[in-house]
N, C-alpha and C positions, 0 to 999 in steps of 0.2 A: 629360318627356312634356308636349307642348303641351296647353293647356287650351282647350276650346271652351265658351263661356258657355251657360247654360241660357236659356230664354225666347226671345223674338223681338226683332229690332232695334226701336229706339225708334219708327220711323215706323209700326209696326203698330198702335200705340195699344192694345196688348193686355197690356202688362206691368203687374204690380202688385208690391208688396213681396215676395210669395212667389216669383214667378218670378225675382227677383233674389237669392234666398237668405234672405230674411227669413221669420220665422214669429211668429205671435202667441203661440205656445207655446215659443219659444226660452227656454232657462233658462241661468243662470250657475251651474252645479252646484257649482263650487268656492267660490262666494261670495267670491271675491277679485277685486281689480282686475286690470288687465293686468300682465304680467311687467315690461314696460318701458313706462310710460305715454307716453313720448316717441315710441315707434315702433309700439306694439301697440294693437289695438282690443279693447275688451271686447265682450261680447255685446250690451250696451245700446248702445254706440257703433255697432256694425254694424247693428242694427235701425233706428236713426235714419237712418243713411246710406242704406240701401236704400229706406226709406220716402220720404225726400226726393228721391232720384234718380228713383224711379218717378213721382213727381208732376211733376218737371221734364220728363221725357220725354213725359208726357202733354200738356204745355202748349207744348213747343217746336215750331216749325214744321218740317216735313220739308225744306222748301227756302225760301230767300229769293232771289228773282231780281230783278236790276236791269236794266232794258232801256232803250236809247235809242229814238228813234222808228223805227229800222230794224234793230236788232240786240240780242242779248243781250250785256250789258256785263260783268256779274259775277254769281256765284251762290255761295251757301253752302248746303251740303247735309248732312243727317244720314247719308247713305249714302256709300260709296266708289264712285266711278264718274264718268263723264263728264257734262258738261252735258246737259240734255234738248234735244231738237230744238226749235229756235225759228224760226218762219217768220212774216215780215210778210206776211200773206195779202192784205190790201187796206188802203185808207186807214182807219186807226183799228182795224184787226182784226189780232190777233196769235194765233198758235197755238203752244202749248207742249205738247210730247208727251214724257212720261217713258217709259222702258222698262217692260216688264211687271213686272219685279222687279229689286231691287238687293241687294247683299251688304254687310255691315258689315266692319270691319277683321279680324274673325275668320273671315270667309267664310260666316257665317250669312245665308241668303237670306230675303227676305220680299217678297211681292207689294206693288205700289203700289196703294193704294185711296184716292184723294183724296176727302175729305169736304167741304171748303170751302176758300175762299181769300179773301184780302183784297187788293184792288187799290188802290194809291195813285198818283195821277197826279202827275207831276213838272213841272207847269206853273208856272214862277216868274214873279213880277212881273205878275200878272194879277188883276184884280178879278172876272173872269168865272169861274164855277165850271166845273170839268171833272170828269167822272165816269168811273170805271172799273167795268165790270161784267164778269161772266164766266159761262161755261157749261161744265159738266163733261161728259165723255163717255168711253166705253170703246172703245178701238181694238183690243183683243185678244180679245174674245169671252168673257172670263171674268167678266163682270158687275162689274168693278171699274174705277173711273174712273182713267184715266192721262193724260187730255188736258184741257187748259184752253184755251178760246178766250176771249181778253180783248178787250173792246170799249171804246174810249175815245171818249166823246162830250162835246161842249161844251154850253153852257147852253141851246142850242136843239135839242139831241139830234142834231146832225150829227156823223158820225164824223170824228175828227181824229187826226193822227199826233203823239203826244207821248210822251216817256219815261214810264216807270212802274216801280213796284216791286210785286211780287206775293209774298205770303207764302202758302205752300201747306201745308195741314194735312190 
C-alpha cells in the first residue's frame, strides 16, 4: 500500500518535527538500541532526523531562479512542476508568476504564498553598483502572493537589463 506523508510540503513553511512524525514524548520502551545499527534507526535517531529536516525545510528557498537579461535560464524548485511564467515586461522589469499551488512527489498539494525574495544582479566587471528590488502580488484572489515583479536599477536608479538570480521564500 502506498504511503502518503503527513504534513504539508516544505514550501508551506508550516512543518515542524511533529508533522514529520517526531514527538517530544516519543519513548524507547524496550530500552535497547536498534536491531541492526547499520540499517535501523532508534527512536532517538528518528527524533533527531525529523527535527533537523524540519529546520532545513524552513530555511530552504522554495525556488532559485537564474535569469538572463531576456529569459529564464534555469531554476531549482522544492515542488514538482514546470518553471513559473517569466516575462521581460520592460527595460529592467521582469515578472515571474507561479501557479496558485503545486504538488510534491507524493501528490500532496500546497498553495504558493511567497513571503519574501532575494534578488542578486549578475553584472560582472563593473565598479558601478546595480540593485535588484521586487514587489509581491496576488494574481489568484486568494490573498496569497504568487507573483514577483523584479526591478533592476543602476547606480542612478535607471532601469537596466541585466541577468539576475532570485531566491523565493
